[in-house]
N, C-alpha and C positions, 0 to 999 in steps of 0.2 A: 426526312426524319425530324421529329420535334427536338427543339433545343434542350428541353428538360429531360431528354433521354440521353444526353451527351455529357461527358466530362471534359472540361477545358484542359488542354495540354499545350503549353508553350504557344501563347497567342492563339492562332486560328486552327491549330491541330486538334482534332477531336477523336475520341475512341467511341465506337458505336457499341452500346451495350447489347443490342439486339441482333447484331450482324451475324453472329454465329453462336452455336450452342456452346455451353461451358466445356463439354467433353471434347468437341473438336478443336477448341482453342488449346486446351491442355495437350491434346495429342500433337498438334502442330508445334507447339513449343518444345515438346519433348523430342520431336524429330529434328528441328533446327532451331536451336536458341540463338544462333548467330555467334560469330567469332568474338564479338565484344563481350557478350554475356558469358561465354565459355571461358574466357581468359581474364575476366574482370578482377578476380582476386589477385592474380599475378601482376596485372597492370597496377593495381593499387599498391602492391609491395615493391615493384621494380622501378616505378617512375619516381625519380627524385624531384626535389624542389626546382633546381635549374632546368632539368629536363621537361618538367611540366610547363615552365615558361616558354620553352622552345616549341613544344607541342601545341600549346594554345595559340601562339603567334602564327605557327604554320597553318593550323586549321582555320584561323581567321582569314589569312591570305587566300586560302583555297575555298573560302566561303562555306566552310563546314560549320563555322561558329559565327553567330551574330554578336554584335556589341552587347546585347542584353545577356546573351549566354556567357560571354567573357566576364561580365560584371557578376553574374550569378555564381560563377566559379570562384571569383576572387572573394566574394562575400561569405563563402563557406568556411567552416572552422579549420580543422586539421588538414594535413596534406592528404591523408587517406580519403577523407570526405571530398576533398577537391577533385581528386582523380575519379571518385565515384560519380560526382556530378558531371564531369567531362564525359564519361562513358554513357551516362544516361542521355545527355544532349546528342551525342553523336549517334546513338542507337536509333533515335527517332527517324533520321533520314537514311541511315546506312547501318543496318544491324550487323553487316559483316565487317564493318570498320575498314574498308578498303584503303581510304586515304591515310588513316593512322598506320595501318600495316605497312603501306608502301614507304611512309616517311621513316618509320623505325627500322625497316629492313635496309634502307639506303644510308640513313644518317647514324643509326645506333644499332648496328647489327648484333652486338653482344646482348643488348637488352632484348631485342626481338627474339633471338634464339632461346634466351632464358625463359621468356614468356611462352613461347610456342612448345618448347621441349620439356618443360618442367614436369608436367604431370606424368608423362611416360617414363622419364628417368627415375623419378621418385618411386613410382609404383614398381618399376623393375627392381630397384634397389630393395624395396620392402619385401618383395616376393622372394628375392634371393636370400635375404637375411632370414625370413621366416622359415624357409626350407632348411637352412643350416641349423638354426636353433632346434627345430623339431627333430631333425635327424641326430643331432648331438645329444639331446636330452628330452626324451618324449614326456617326462613328468612335467616339464615346464608348460605344456599345453594345458594340463589340468590346473596348474597354479594360476595361469593367466585367466582361465575361465572362472575361477573362484577368487579373483584378485580382491584383496582387502588392503586396508591402509595399516596393517600391523607394522611397527618399526623394523626396518631392515638394517639400519645403521645408527650410529651414535655420533652426534655432532660434538666435537672436541676442540679444545683451544690450540692444539698442536701436538707434535710428536714429543713424547717425554724423553728425558735424559736416559732412562733405563732402556727405552725402546731404540735409542740411537746406537747403543754400544753392546747390547747383549743378544745372545741366541734366543730364537723365538720361545723355546720351551723354558728357558731360564726366566724369561719375562712372565710366562704363565705361572711358574712356581712362586716367583717373588710376589706376584699380585694375588696369590691364593686362588687362582682361577677366576678372579673377578675382572670386570671391565674397568674402563676409566671411571674415576670417582665422580667427576662432574660432567659426564656425557649426557647429552639431551637427545632423546629418541627422535629419529628422522626417517621418514618413509621415503621410498624411491621417488614418489610423485612430488616431493619437496626437495629432492637432492639438488637440483640445479635452479631452484626458484629463489626469489628474494624472500626473506623470512619476516621482514617488517615492511611497513608502508613506506619508510623513508630510505630503505636499503635498496641496492641494485643486485641483480642476479650475478652470481660468480662467473668469471671467465675460466679460472683454473680451480678445479676441485680435486683434492687428494684424498684417496681412501687407503688406509693402511689396515693390515690384518696379518696375523701370523700364518704360516703355511698350514693349510688345511681349514682355514676359517670360512671359506666359501666365497672368496672375491670373484672368481671367474663365474661362478654360478649366479652371483648377483648381476654380473654383466649380461649373461644370457637371459635372465629374467627381465632385465631392463629393456634389452633389445626386443624381446618377444612382446612385452607389453606396448612398446612404442609402435612396432609394426601393426598391432591390432588397433592402434589409435586410442589406447586406454590412458596413456600418459603422454605429456608434452606434445600435443598436436601442433604446436607452433614450431617445433623442430622440422626443418625441411629434410635434412639427411642426418643419419647416425652411422658413423664408420668405426666399428670395433677393430682394434689391432692388438692381437696377442704378440707380445714382444719376442716370443721364441721364434715367431715367423720371420723376424728380421735377422736371425743369427746367421743365415746363409749369405748375407750381403755384408761386404766390407764397408761400402759407401753407398749412399743414396742421396738423391736430391728430392725436394718436395714434390717436384713434378713426377718423378718416377715413383715415389711412395704412393702418391694419389692414383697413379695409373695401376700400380700394383694392387692397391686396396679398392679401387673403383674401376674395374676393367670395363664397365659398360660404357657404351658410346655416349659422348656428350655429358658425362657426369662432371667433368672438370668445369663446365659452365656454372654449375651450382656451387661447387667447392670454391671457386675463385671469386664468387660474387659477394659483395659486401651487404647486399640486401637480404640474403638467405642466411638462415640460422643453421649452422652445421656443428654437430658434436663429434669430436674425435675421442675415442676411448683407447688409452694405452694401458693394457692389462699385463701386469708382471714385469715391472721395470727391472727387477732383480735378474731377469733372464737375458738382459742385453749382454752382448759379447764384451763390450768395454763399459766401465762404470760411468755414470754421470759425473761431469765435472764442470760446474757452472763458472768456475774462476778461470779455467784455461781454454774453454771452448771458443773457437773463432766465431766472430759476429758476422752475420750475413743476412741480407734480405733478398738475395737472388734465388728465386725458386728453381733455377736450373743448376745451381752450384752443388756438386756432390760433396758430401761430408761423411765423416764417421757417423754411424747410426746414433750413438749417444750425443754427438755434437748436434745432429740434426734435431733430435727431440729437445735438446737444450734451447735451440733457437726458436722452436715452436712454442715452447713454454714461456720464453721471454717475450714473445709477440713480435719477434723480427720476421718470422714466417707465419703465414696464415693468422694475421692479427685479429680477424673477425670471427675465427672459430672458437667455439667453447671446448674446453679440454676436461677430460675426466681421467686422472691418473690413478692407477691401483698398483700397490706393491707391498712387500713386507716392510715392516717399520724401519729397519736399518737403512734400506735404500731410499724409502720415502723421505727420510730425514735429510737427505742430500739435496733435495729441492729447497732453495732458500725460502724462508717463511714470507718474505716480502713479495714473492711472485705467486703465492697460493692464497686464493681468496676464501677458501673453505676447506677445513680438514675434518674428515670423518673416520670412523673406525668401526670395523666389523665386530659386533658384540660377541662375546663368548657364550658358550652354553652355561646357563645356571643349573643348579641342582634340579630345579623343577623341569628345565628343558631336558636334562639327562634322563630323568624318570619318565617323562613323556615319550622321549625317543625309545626307551626300553619298552614301554607299554605298547607302542605302535609297531615296533619291529621284532621284538622278541617276546611275544605274548605268553608263551608257555614257561619261559625261564627268566622273565624279567625280575621277579622278586628275589630269586637266588643271586642273580648277577648284581642287583643293587645292594643286597646284603653284603656280598664280598667287597664291592667297591667302597662301601661305607667303612669297612674295616681296614682298607688299604688306602689311606689318604693320598699318598703320592700318585697312585693311579687315578684316583677320583679327581684330583686337581687337573691332570692332564687331559681328562675326559671333557674338560671345558672347551677343548679344540674339537670341532665336529669331526674332522678327518681322523684324528686319534681315537675319538669316542667310538667311531665305527669299527676300527681295528680291534680295540680292547673289548668292547661288548660283544661283538660277534665271536671272537675267540673264547671268551668266558662262557658264552651261551652254548657253544659247541661242546666245551669241556663238561659243563654242567649236564648236558644231555647224555654224555657217555656213561654217567652213573657208575663210576668205578672208584673204589676207595684207594686203589693203587695210583691213581693220578691226582695228586693235590692241585688245587687251583693256584695259578701263578700269583706270586706276591711281588715280583719285580717286573719292570718294563721289559727287560731282556727275555724273561721267561715268556711273557705274552707274545713278543715278536717271534720267538722261536716256534711256538705253537701256531702262530698265524702263518708263517712261511711254509711250515712243514706239518700239516695236520696229522700225518701219519706217525708223528713222534709219540702220539698217545696210544698207538697200537704196538704190538710186539714185533711186527714185521717192518723193519726199517731198512730201505735200500741205501746202504752207506755209500756205495760208489756213486750213485745218482746225486746224493746231496753234495759230495765233494766235487763232482764235476760242475754242478750249478754254482757252487761258491767260486770255483776257479774262473768261471765266465762272467755271470751276472755280478758276482761279488767284486771281481776285478774292475769291471765296468763302473760299478757304484763307487768304489774307492777312488780311482783316479779322476772320475768326473766330479767327485766331492772336492778333491784338491783344486780342480779348475773351476769350482763353483758352477758347474753345469748340471741341469736337472732334466733336460730334454735331449733325446738322441734319435738320430736318423737310422735307417736300416744299414747303411754302410758302417756306421760306428758299431752297431751290434755285431756285424760280421767280423770287424777288426778284432773283437774280444772273444770271438767263437761262440757267441750266444746262440740260442735256439732260433730256428727259423720263424720268422714273423708271418702271420700272427701266431703266438705261442699256442701249443696244443692244449686242450683242456686237461686239467689235472697236473700240469707242470708248475714249477715255481714261477716262471714267467707269466703264466696265465693268471696267477693269483696276485702278483705284486706289480704288473705292468698294465698300463691302460693307453689306448690310442687316442690321439688328439689330431683333429684336422684343421687346416686353415679355414678362415671365414669365406674366402672366395676362390678356392681351388681345391683340388682333390689331394694335394700334398699332405702327408700325414707325418707325425713324429710320435715317439713313444716316451713315456715318463713313468716313474714309479707312483704308485697310488698315493703316496705321501712321502715327503722328504725324509721323515724318520725311518721309513723302510729302506731308503737308500743308505742312510747312515748305519742302520743295523747290519745290512749286508756288507758295507764297506768295513765295519769292525770285525765281522766274521771272516772276511778275506784276510784282513791284516793279521788277525790271530793265527789263522792256519798257515799263512805264508811266513810269519815270524818264527815259527818253530823250527823251520829249516832254512830260512833266509840267511844269506851271508853278507848282504849289502843293505844299505838304507832303502827301505821300501817306499819312502816318500819321494824318491827320485825314480821316476818310471824308466827313464832311458839314459840319463846322464851318469857319469862315473861318480861314485861315492866312497866314503871310508867304509871299511868292513864293519859289519855289525853281526856278531855271532851270539846266538842264544836269545831265548824269549825275554829275559830280564833286560838285556841291552836294547831290544826293539821296543819294549814297553816304556823304558825310560826315555827313549827318543820320542815316542808318541806324547808323553807327558810335556816334554820340552816344546814340541811342535804345537801342542794345544795352548801352552802359555804364551806363545808368540803369535798365534793366529789372530787375525783382525776380527773384531766383532764376536769374539768367542764362538767362532764358526765350527770348532771341533769339540765343543763341550759335550754335546749329545753322543758324538762318535766315541769320545772317551768313556762316557757312562756305559755304553753298550760294550765296549772292549773289556771294561772291568767286570761288568755283569756276566760276561761269558765264563768267568771263573768262579761264580758262586756255586755252592753245592747243588742246588736244585737244577740250575742250567747245565751243570756238568753231567748230572744224571740224564738229562735230556739229550745232549749233543755229544757227550764224550765218546760213546760208541760209534756214532756216525762219523766223527772227525778222527777216530783212531787215537784218542787221548786216553791213557790209562788213569786209574784212580790216583796212583801215587804221583804221576806227573801233574795231575790237577791240584793235589794238595801242595806240592812244591810251588807251582805257579801261584797258587792263591796266597801262600805265605809271603812270597816275594812281592806280589802286588799290594798286599795289605801293608807290608812294611814301608814300601815306597810311598804309598798314599798317605800313611800316617806321618811319615817323615815330612812330606810335602805340606801337610796341614800344620804340624808343629813348627816347621821352619818359617812359616809366615806369621807366627804368633805375635811378634813384636810390632807388626804393622797393622794398618787399618784392615779389617776383614773385608776382602774383595769378593766379588761374585766368583772369581776363579777359585778362591779358597772354599766357598760354599759348594761349588761344583765338584771340588775334590772330595768334600765330605759326602756329597751325593754318590760319588763313585764308591766310596767305602760302604754306604748303605746298600748299593747295588750288588756288591760282593757278598752281602749279608754277614758282614763282620761288625755286628752292631753293639758289642759289649760296651764300648767307649760311649757310644751314642745313648744307649739305655741308661748308663750311669749319670751322664749329664742330665738326661731328662728327668730322672728320679730326683736329682738335686734341685732341678728347676721347679718341679711340683712341690717338693718339700721345703722350698725356700732356704735351701743350704748352699747356695752359690757364693756366699760371701767369702772372699779370699781365694777363690778358685778360678776366677775369670783371668787366666793367664794363658800364654802359649796358644795351643790350638783349641782350647775349650771355647773361646769366643766364636771360632769358625763353626764348631759343632752347634753351639747355641744358635748362631745365625741360621743354620740349616733347620733346627728344631722350630724356630720361629715360623718357618714356612709350612711344615708338615705335621707338627705335633698337635694332637688333640688338646693338649694342655694350653696351647696358645690360640686355639680356634676362636674363642670369644673374647679373651683378654690375656695380655701378655704381662706376667707378673715378674717384675724385676726389682722388687723392694729389698732394701737392706743388703744390697750386694754389689752396688756400683760405686766406683770413684771416677775421677777424671780420665785416668788412663784406660780403664775398661770401657768407659763410656765412648771415648774416642775411637777405640777398636770397633765397637758395635754401631757406631753412628750411621754409616750408610745402610745398614740392614734394618734400623729402627724406623726408617723413613716409611716402610710399607706396613707397619703395624697400625690397626685402627684404634684399639683401646690399649693404653699403656699405663701401667702402674709402676711408678718409681719412687715409692715413699720411703722415708727414713734412710736416705742415702747420704746425708751430710754433704750436699753439693756446695762446693766453694764457687768463687766467682769465675774461675776458669772453666769449671764444668757448666755453669750457666751460659757462658758464651758459646759452648758447644751445642747446648740445647737450643739457643737462639737461632744458631745457623741451621739446626735441623728443622725447626718450625718454619724457617724462611725459605727452604728449598722448594723448587717448583714441583717436584714429585711427591712432596709430603702428603701422606694419607692418614695422618693421626687425627682422630676425631675426639677422642677422650683421653685427657692427660692428668694424672694425679701426681703431684709433687709434695704431698702432705709430709709435714715433720721432716724436712730435709735440710734444715738450717740455712735456708735461703735469706740473704741479707738484702737491704735496700739497694745496694749496689748490684747484687746478683740478679735482681728483678729487672734491671734496665735492659739487658739483651733479650730477655723474655718479652718485655713490653714492645721493643722494636720489631720483634718477629710478628707480633700480633697486628701490626700495621699492614703486613703483606700476606699473612696466612689466611687461607680461605677454606680450610677444612675443620679446624679445631672448634668444637661446639661446647665441650664441657671441660673446664679447668678448675682443679682443686688445689689450693695453696694454703689450706688451713695448717696451723701449727708451725709457721715459719716466723722469721724475724724481719719482715719486710718494712714494718713500721709506717709512720705517717708519710715519710718521703717516698718510700716504695709504693705505697698505696696511691700517692698522687701521680707518680709515673704510670702506674697501671691504669688508673682511671682515664688519664689522657689518652692512652693507647686505645682503650675500650670505646672511646668516643668515635674513633675512626673505624674500629673493627665492626664488620657487619654480620658476623657469623656466630660468635660465642653467645649461647643462650643459658648457660648454667655456670655459676661462679661461686666457689666456696673460698672465702678469704677474710682478711681482717676489715672491719668496717671503720672508716674514718670520714671526716667531713668531705674528702675528695671523692670517695665512693658515693656519698649522698649527693654531691654535685652531679656526678655522673648519672645517677638515677633520675635526677631532675632534667638533665640534658636529653635523655632518651624519651622524655614524655611526648606523646603525640607522634612518635616515630614509628615506622613499620619494623624497625629493627631495635635490638637492645637485649639486655639480659632477662631471661624468663625465669631463672631459678637463682636465688641468692641465699647462701648459708653463711651466717656470721656467728655461729655457736661459739660459746665460751670465750667471748671477747670482752667481758666486763663492761658492756655497753652502758648500763645504768640508765637512770631516768633521763639524763641530759642527751645521751645518745639516742634513746627512744624518741625524744622530742625532735631531734634533727631528722631522724628516719621518717617520722610522721609527716614532716614538712615535704619530704620527697615523695611520699606516697600520695599526697594530695593531688599532685600533678602527673605522677608516673602511672600510666595504665598498661604498660607492657610487662611488668614483673608479675609472674603468676604464682610463684612459690617463694616463701620467705621463712627461713628458720632463724629464730632468735633464742634458741635453747641456752640456758645457763648464762643469762646476761645481767642478773641482778635488777631486772625490771620490776618495780613495785606499782602501787595504785597510781601514783603521779604519772609515771611514764605510760601506764596503760591507758589513762584518760586521754593522753595526747595521741596514742596510736588508734584508739577507737574513734576518736574525732575524725581521724584520716579515713578510717574504714567506712564511714558514713557516706563519703563522697567518691572513694576509690572504686573503680569498676574493672580492675584488672586482676587483683589478687584472688586466687582460688584456694590456696593452701597456706595456713599460718600455723607455725609451731612456736609455742610459748612455754614449752616444758621447763620445769626446774627454775622458775623465777620466784618473785616474792609477791605475787598478785593476790590481794586480799578481797574482802567483801566489797569495798568501794570500787575497786578495779572490776570486779565481776558485774556490778551494777552498770558500770560504763560499757562493758561488753554487751550486756543485755540491750541497752539502748541502741548500740551500733547494729546488733543483729536484727533489730526490728526494721531497720532502714536498708541494710546491705542486702543485695540480692545476687551476689556473685561468689561469695565465699562458700567453698564446698567442704573443705577439710579443716577442722579446728582442734588443736591439741593443747589442752591446759593441764596436763599431767604434772603432779607434784608441785602444786601451788597451795594457797591458803584460803580457798574459797568458802569452806564450811557450808552449813545448811542454808544460811541466808544468802550467800553469793550464788550457790547453785540454784536455789529457788528463783532468783531473779533471772538467771539464764534460762531456766525452764519456762518461765512466762514468755520470754522472747521466742523460744522454740515453737510455741503455739502458733505464732503468726509467720515465723520465717519459713520459707519454702525452698530455700537454696542449699541449706546445710545437709550434708549426707553422712558425715562422720564426725563424732564428738567424743574426745577422750578426756575423761575427768578422774583418772586414776590418782590415788594418794592425795585427796583433797579434804580429808577430815569430815566427810559427809556422814550423815546418819539417816534414820528412817524418814525424817521429815523431807529431806531433799529427794529421796527416792519416790515419796508420794507425789511431790510436785512434778518430777520428771514423768511419772506414770500418767498423770493427768494431761501433760503435753502430748504424750504418745497417743492418747486417745483421738487427738485431732490432727497431729502432724502426719504428713504422708511422704516426707522426703528423707528422714533420717533412716540410714541403712546400717550403721555401726554405732553402737553405744558401748563405751568402755568405762566401767565403774569399779574396777578392781581395787582391792586394798582400801576399802571404805567400810566402816562398821555399820552396814545397812540393817543387819539383823533380819529375823524372820518377817517382821512387819514390813520392812522396806521391800524385801523380795516378793512377799505376797502382793503388794501394790503393783510392782512391775509385772507380775504374772497376770494380774487383772488387765493390765494394758495390752499384754500380748494376745489376749482373746479377741481384741477388736482391731489392733494394729496390723496393717497389711504391707508395711514397707520395711520393717526391721529385719535385717538378714543375719546380723552377728550381735551377740550379747555376751559381754565378758563380765563375769561376777566372781572372779577368783578372790578368795579371802574376804568375803563380805559378811562373815559370821552367819551364814545360812544353815539352818538345821533341817529337821524332818518336815516341819510345817511349810517352810519355804520350798522344799523340793516337791512336796505333795501339790502345792499351789502351781508350781511350774509344770508339773505333769498334767494337771488339769488343763492348763493353757495349751500345752502341746497337742492335746487331743483335738483341738479346734483350729489351732494356728497352722497355716499352710505356707508360711514364707520364711520362717527362721531356719537358716542353714547351719549356724555355728553357735553352740552354747558351751561356755567354759565356766565350770563350777569347781575348779581346783581349790584345794585348801579350805574346804568347808566341812561340815559334820552332818551330812544328810543321812548317814547310817543306812541300816538295812531297810528300814521303812521307806526312806527316800528312794533307795534303789528299786524297791518293789513297785512303787508308784511310777517311777520313770519307765520301768520295763513294760508295764501295762500300756503306758501312753505311747511307747515306741511301736507297739504292735499295730496302731492305727495311724500314727503320724507318717506322712510320706515326704516331708520336706527336709528334715534334719539330716545333715551329712556328717557333722563332726560334733562329738560329745566328749568333754574332758571331765572325768570324775576322779582325777588323781588326788590321793590323800583325803579321802572322805569317810574313813572308817566303815567301809562296806562289809568287810569280813567275808567269810565263806558263803554264807547265805546270800549276801548281796551279789556276789559273783554269779551264783546260780540263777538269780532273777535276771540279771543282765544277759546271761547266756541264753535264757529263754527268749528274751527280746530279740537277740540276734537271729534266732531261728525264724522269727516271724516278720522281721523287718529287713528289706533288701536294699534300702536307700542309704543306709548308714555306711560311710566309707572309712571312718576313723573313729576310734574310741580309746581312751587312755584310762586304765584301771591301776596304774602303778601306785605303790605306797598305801595299799588298802588291806594288808595282812591277809591276802587271799590264800597264800600257801600253794604247795605243789598240786594238791587235789583240785583247788579251785581253778588254778591255771590250766589243768587238764580239761576241766568241764568247758572252759571258754574256748580252748584250742579245738576240742571236738566240735563244738558248735560252729566255729569258723570253717572247719574243714567240711562240715556237712552242708550248711546252707548259706554261708556268708563268705565265700571265697575272696571276694573283692574288698571286704572290709579289713583294714589294718588295725590290729589291736596291740597296744603296748601294755604288758603285764608286769 
């Protein structure tokens, strides 16, 4: 064979290119690739640096490697490449790697077994997991097939204070159904990965979510995608552990845990190996029999030592056991907070349903009734907020959908959570035939199980536990309560199953129902299942005991139970369940009166203290009983700003509840002119969760400002917009506010105008703003310190974008200082200098800055003293500036000469879109200059010339411009002395103009002739949407002309005809025209 047909391979070894056909070579390789090639990847993964040295030395002694081969291995880069080179060299002489196999088997049996058994063990594990996932949730198969990178989680900084201490649904209500404020979307394929080039992948990841948020579903989705190889192929094994599975064990060692969770032979080889990447998933930490306690748990690194389950998990999290394993912990927030932050590398949160998600869910699952269900939810905000939890959303929406489908006026849609759950558990309540005995028996069995399991904080149950309480035979028969409210859950690697309620709220509802029925005849404390207790006779005594138990419960664990217990006494729920429970109407009224009194006394009794979540939960109970007179009274005072002097006793607690659920607080919380230091202190914890807060005109003294400073400094603060205008804040009072800005990361808009912070206060504020990276809008006094701050933020990516210093008597000197700041500052976008006595001198300095400034887009110079010279300076600046979009020069002294200069600049300026020149003593000459500019300008969209004596000549000139201009959208000509000639000219222009949307002709004298001309134009014009003809002496005939135009024009959506002496007959003509052909047009007559 010729040498040119050979490829050199390690000195004198050659591969013959013609010795066999490509097909036969491929076939042979497929049949026997050799042991080395088959296990090459595992060899590269398992052979460590020291082991590689031993292997190379041994192979050299066995003459399997030459000196050149050793040198080639040593000269290769990373460890993995060195092993790859070793395999290549050994493969040449011995594809089966006999020498290497023998050496590893004798000297390093653990490594050998890992290499040999890895593939079979991993595949066995994947097959087992895949089967469990598919059997447990068949919809996951379709999800995996259509896998996308939509965010499944939110990356957060940690568990908030609210999450650490409150019931899940209290958290939902307080947060208004919204997720964490600063959460970053995170997909499952990034959950365990490093997020930056310099960071490392997390060892411990904690995911928190309220009950019903879908944590276990996420685990199933993750496992399914991994078994299919769609995410984290570098993970060798994934072991999910549902913590309820461990409840049958008092103690376990790591060794037994792994054997329990990995029953397949030889799996422990991979789990105990430091070279394999293993993920342990602990789902549902709250379901452990004993709580996590990282301070008292014994420390051990012995894998054979048996510990309490909670202590075992604690040592795994600390890294004392299985230090090389990656952990994913999932739990409700209260339990997740018990894991020390220093041990958690990444915290994520399951995002709630947004309103868009709820609507999409309704559209996909309730296609025929989705609109009616959404309309009802929108009118019942407490229910809508709770629907942000997917598990509750399913219960509420399916119940409402079924009731909507009944189509009976005798069955009103439920307004409270208790009504919803009553209908959900017993759909037959909506019919006339209600089996009372069956319902009572179900409450006595499942209700009893739910109540005493709730006290023990248990949510999963075995079949023996069901039999203990006399519950139905499992699985429950279709149509029974158990079939509706229970679901079966099986272990990951065995056939053992447990039962749980479809959602924890269903358990709490049934628990409350059992307590209610038992308390009517119970003689002893029902909270003691078997122990001896003091006698309690009568419903009132038992309800009071439940209130006391609720107040003493850890983490507000009985708040929802108490809400349901109270809701059972509402009139609507009484109508539903009264007959089934054997409770007469008179007894219901008596119980309702007792409960209302107890709840109200509990609210009023806490009035002198800070309003706690317990107090708000008590008000929620009042709302659930539907005794809302007090709540409606406070809400009316809130809307009407009549709370001054009333924020005492329990009113603050009611107000705190309204902050969560009232539509009046949905977009903005209005607490102006009603707060003092005492009431502010009471409301402080509840104000944390408002996003837009107006607390103007409250005369805050220094002590109140200290409270506000602490509010803005809190970790859980969600306030984004805060107005403290006209609140008598002094320079001393602004200090705590400034300190809070150093740490606050949510506030973006701050309004402090009309206070007395002075120069010293402004200096303190400016120094704080230098460090603050969030505030973008500021309304305050302007001093040299604020100007220094504006200069400081020049060239930065952060800084104030909006600054209002209106009515500060800035003068020309202040304008000069401000101009110096604008030369270098390019982050400020909007500047308001209204009413600051700026004249031509100050304007020249500002316009000089505008020539070089490239950040300002909106400038308000209303009500200053800018004259002709200032206007000429403005004109020069506008010829060079290409960033200013909105310019307001209302109420200055520009006159015709000044406006003419500005008009010349508008001819060449292509950035300005809005120009306000109202009240500037203009006449027809200035209007002619502006009209000439509009012939060539293509950027101006709004032109305001109100209250200038333009006359018919000026209006005619502007009308001529409208015939050719295609950019102007709004033209304001109120009070410009326009008459019939001006109106006729405008009408002629409207016949050809197709861009003007708004025309304001208030306070002119166009008369009947002008109205007639406009009516003819409106029949052909298809762009005008708003026409204001108020006070134009149209008379009766003018009204008839306009009515005729309305019949022919369907684009007009608003017209104002007030003050035209139309009379009743004219008003009737216009009204008839609207009803006939212009239903969408709003007419003010």
